[in-house]
Backbone as a chain_set.jsonl record, in Angstrom:
{"seq": "MIRGRREFSVMVKEVRRQLGLSQEALAQELRVSYATINRWEKGKTAPFKLAREQFDAFCRKMTQEGKLSL", "coords": {"N": [[0.848, -1.186, 0.0], [0.713, 2.142, 0.927], [3.85, 3.7, 1.486], [5.857, 5.717, 2.415], [6.141, 8.466, 4.82], [5.079, 10.881, 3.841], [3.366, 10.059, 1.75], [1.614, 8.542, 3.262], [0.49, 10.492, 4.904], [-0.976, 11.959, 3.045], [-2.788, 10.006, 2.309], [-4.247, 9.615, 4.701], [-5.508, 12.108, 4.953], [-7.079, 12.058, 2.628], [-8.771, 9.876, 3.081], [-10.19, 10.838, 5.284], [-11.427, 13.045, 4.062], [-13.062, 11.859, 2.057], [-14.789, 10.375, 3.663], [-15.908, 12.291, 5.196], [-15.049, 12.921, 7.774], [-13.905, 14.35, 10.84], [-10.649, 15.04, 12.257], [-10.743, 14.238, 14.877], [-12.962, 12.485, 14.907], [-12.05, 10.429, 13.21], [-9.901, 9.565, 14.729], [-11.264, 8.471, 16.917], [-12.579, 6.341, 15.654], [-10.392, 4.749, 14.992], [-9.31, 4.29, 17.403], [-7.216, 5.811, 18.449], [-5.349, 8.712, 19.505], [-6.45, 12.128, 18.989], [-4.264, 13.777, 18.574], [-2.453, 12.001, 17.464], [-3.554, 11.432, 14.916], [-3.37, 14.0, 13.871], [-0.567, 14.383, 13.827], [0.113, 12.354, 12.002], [-1.131, 13.316, 9.667], [0.289, 15.664, 9.229], [2.681, 14.629, 8.56], [4.588, 14.235, 10.46], [4.985, 12.001, 12.002], [5.027, 8.461, 11.5], [2.698, 5.752, 11.497], [2.744, 3.264, 14.11], [3.123, -0.301, 13.832], [0.74, -1.707, 14.728], [-1.191, 0.352, 14.795], [-1.152, 1.075, 12.129], [-2.112, -1.256, 10.971], [-4.704, -1.178, 12.004], [-5.664, 1.129, 10.738], [-5.496, 0.336, 8.027], [-7.304, -1.843, 8.058], [-9.655, -0.5, 8.722], [-9.925, 1.114, 6.432], [-10.27, -0.885, 4.473], [-12.728, -1.964, 5.324], [-14.443, 0.285, 5.047], [-14.232, 0.628, 2.297], [-15.326, -1.771, 1.357], [-17.927, -1.383, 2.202], [-18.68, 0.507, 0.462], [-18.222, 3.162, 0.983], [-15.825, 4.377, 0.661], [-13.318, 5.111, -1.701], [-10.394, 4.195, -2.878]], "CA": [[0.0, 0.0, 0.0], [1.484, 3.389, 0.991], [5.065, 3.422, 2.235], [6.5, 6.827, 3.1], [5.327, 9.343, 5.668], [4.353, 11.865, 3.011], [2.269, 9.375, 1.079], [0.643, 8.146, 4.276], [-0.23, 11.685, 5.345], [-1.937, 12.253, 1.986], [-3.821, 8.973, 2.395], [-5.106, 9.898, 5.862], [-6.335, 13.264, 4.592], [-8.035, 11.65, 1.608], [-9.761, 9.027, 3.746], [-11.065, 11.735, 6.057], [-12.212, 13.858, 3.129], [-14.095, 11.032, 1.437], [-15.753, 9.926, 4.666], [-16.459, 13.455, 5.874], [-14.716, 12.805, 9.193], [-12.922, 15.243, 11.441], [-9.515, 14.294, 12.807], [-11.214, 13.663, 16.128], [-13.837, 11.352, 14.598], [-11.214, 9.343, 12.703], [-9.154, 9.071, 15.886], [-12.169, 7.608, 17.682], [-12.783, 5.114, 14.868], [-9.163, 3.941, 15.019], [-8.911, 4.161, 18.806], [-5.95, 6.512, 18.69], [-5.637, 10.073, 19.939], [-6.548, 13.19, 17.986], [-2.9, 14.237, 18.299], [-1.833, 11.014, 16.581], [-4.051, 11.701, 13.561], [-2.797, 15.279, 13.477], [0.857, 14.154, 13.475], [0.148, 11.582, 10.752], [-1.483, 14.182, 8.539], [1.364, 16.633, 9.006], [3.867, 13.885, 8.168], [5.586, 14.293, 11.529], [5.246, 10.628, 12.444], [4.373, 7.363, 10.789], [2.059, 4.904, 12.496], [3.341, 1.998, 14.517], [2.549, -1.431, 13.102], [-0.631, -1.985, 15.141], [-2.037, 1.458, 14.346], [-1.229, 0.979, 10.662], [-3.026, -2.362, 10.686], [-6.049, -0.687, 12.304], [-6.013, 2.054, 9.663], [-5.72, -0.45, 6.81], [-8.543, -2.611, 8.243], [-10.736, 0.485, 8.644], [-10.06, 1.481, 5.023], [-10.863, -2.03, 3.78], [-14.135, -2.029, 5.719], [-15.153, 1.393, 4.428], [-14.246, 0.349, 0.865], [-16.311, -2.848, 1.153], [-19.249, -0.811, 2.43], [-18.932, 1.47, -0.605], [-18.095, 4.518, 1.502], [-14.483, 4.858, 0.398], [-12.752, 4.689, -2.966], [-8.964, 4.552, -2.899]], "C": [[0.89, 1.244, 0.0], [2.706, 3.16, 1.873], [5.603, 4.593, 3.044], [5.55, 7.664, 3.931], [4.475, 10.296, 4.851], [3.15, 11.216, 2.343], [1.193, 8.965, 2.075], [-0.159, 9.356, 4.737], [-1.294, 12.082, 4.321], [-3.1, 11.268, 2.053], [-4.778, 9.257, 3.555], [-6.04, 11.063, 5.546], [-7.427, 12.878, 3.599], [-9.138, 10.768, 2.2], [-10.731, 9.899, 4.531], [-11.982, 12.545, 5.149], [-13.369, 13.04, 2.554], [-15.182, 10.619, 2.431], [-16.405, 11.082, 5.42], [-16.217, 13.426, 7.374], [-13.739, 13.888, 9.628], [-11.74, 14.384, 11.908], [-9.938, 13.581, 14.085], [-12.07, 12.411, 15.887], [-13.025, 10.165, 14.071], [-10.406, 8.727, 13.846], [-10.014, 8.119, 16.713], [-12.399, 6.286, 16.96], [-11.589, 4.17, 14.983], [-8.665, 3.662, 16.432], [-7.478, 4.645, 19.045], [-6.323, 7.926, 19.12], [-5.769, 11.021, 18.741], [-5.143, 13.638, 17.582], [-2.174, 13.283, 17.351], [-2.263, 11.254, 15.141], [-3.442, 12.993, 13.035], [-1.335, 15.119, 13.051], [0.983, 13.349, 12.193], [-0.115, 12.48, 9.562], [-0.405, 15.204, 8.224], [2.666, 15.962, 8.596], [4.953, 13.888, 9.217], [5.944, 12.914, 12.059], [4.54, 9.663, 11.506], [3.758, 6.455, 11.85], [2.899, 3.693, 12.863], [2.578, 0.885, 13.816], [1.082, -1.666, 13.456], [-1.578, -0.9, 14.652], [-2.2, 1.416, 12.829], [-2.183, -0.141, 10.256], [-4.478, -1.956, 10.944], [-6.525, 0.246, 11.186], [-6.339, 1.291, 8.382], [-7.023, -1.24, 6.9], [-9.756, -1.689, 8.134], [-10.985, 0.869, 7.18], [-10.689, 0.346, 4.215], [-12.365, -2.119, 4.065], [-14.947, -0.937, 5.029], [-15.259, 1.21, 2.905], [-15.289, -0.721, 0.549], [-17.734, -2.336, 1.319], [-19.614, 0.249, 1.385], [-18.83, 2.922, -0.168], [-16.771, 5.171, 1.151], [-13.985, 4.291, -0.913], [-11.303, 5.143, -3.024], [-8.278, 4.06, -4.134]], "O": [[1.75, 1.371, -0.871], [2.607, 2.494, 2.903], [5.788, 4.464, 4.254], [4.33, 7.593, 3.779], [3.294, 10.493, 5.137], [2.047, 11.761, 2.368], [0.002, 9.03, 1.771], [-1.368, 9.251, 4.94], [-2.392, 12.496, 4.695], [-4.257, 11.649, 1.876], [-5.994, 9.147, 3.395], [-7.233, 11.001, 5.842], [-8.569, 13.322, 3.721], [-10.308, 10.912, 1.845], [-11.946, 9.718, 4.451], [-13.168, 12.708, 5.436], [-14.518, 13.483, 2.566], [-16.356, 10.526, 2.073], [-17.343, 10.877, 6.19], [-17.068, 13.85, 8.156], [-12.858, 14.288, 8.867], [-11.828, 13.157, 11.947], [-9.53, 12.447, 14.335], [-11.918, 11.405, 16.579], [-13.286, 9.022, 14.447], [-10.25, 7.508, 13.915], [-9.535, 7.076, 17.158], [-12.412, 5.228, 17.589], [-11.75, 2.952, 15.06], [-7.721, 2.898, 16.632], [-6.669, 4.009, 19.721], [-7.499, 8.29, 19.098], [-5.272, 10.752, 17.648], [-4.864, 13.852, 16.402], [-1.368, 13.719, 16.529], [-1.425, 11.277, 14.24], [-3.041, 13.063, 11.873], [-0.922, 15.663, 12.027], [1.863, 13.623, 11.376], [0.597, 12.415, 8.56], [-0.212, 15.566, 7.063], [3.652, 16.644, 8.313], [6.108, 13.583, 8.921], [7.066, 12.684, 12.51], [3.583, 10.018, 10.817], [4.249, 6.398, 12.978], [3.657, 3.166, 12.048], [1.5, 1.116, 13.269], [0.256, -1.812, 12.555], [-2.658, -1.205, 14.147], [-3.281, 1.696, 12.312], [-2.964, 0.006, 9.316], [-5.377, -2.342, 10.195], [-7.671, 0.152, 10.745], [-7.344, 1.57, 7.728], [-7.772, -1.305, 5.926], [-10.765, -2.052, 7.528], [-12.134, 0.94, 6.744], [-11.547, 0.59, 3.367], [-13.168, -2.323, 3.155], [-16.019, -1.207, 4.488], [-16.26, 1.593, 2.3], [-16.045, -0.592, -0.413], [-18.647, -2.81, 0.643], [-20.707, 0.813, 1.413], [-19.301, 3.817, -0.87], [-16.606, 6.379, 1.321], [-14.206, 3.116, -1.207], [-11.019, 6.328, -3.199], [-7.078, 4.278, -4.302]]}, "num_chains": 1, "name": "protein.A"}
């Protein structure tokens, strides 16, 4: 999927845009903090393995439900 921090930050923003979610709402969905989503979007940090797996699973679910197109 996406590898670098920059590409991941773009992906997070795009997922939020398509789903109409705030950073806070996405954080709740993924069970991470708002600050974590904010840092991901700014490219300051990349997710740890578990958080990345949660994000990928969330994206798969939203895609299967027809709510997300990546």
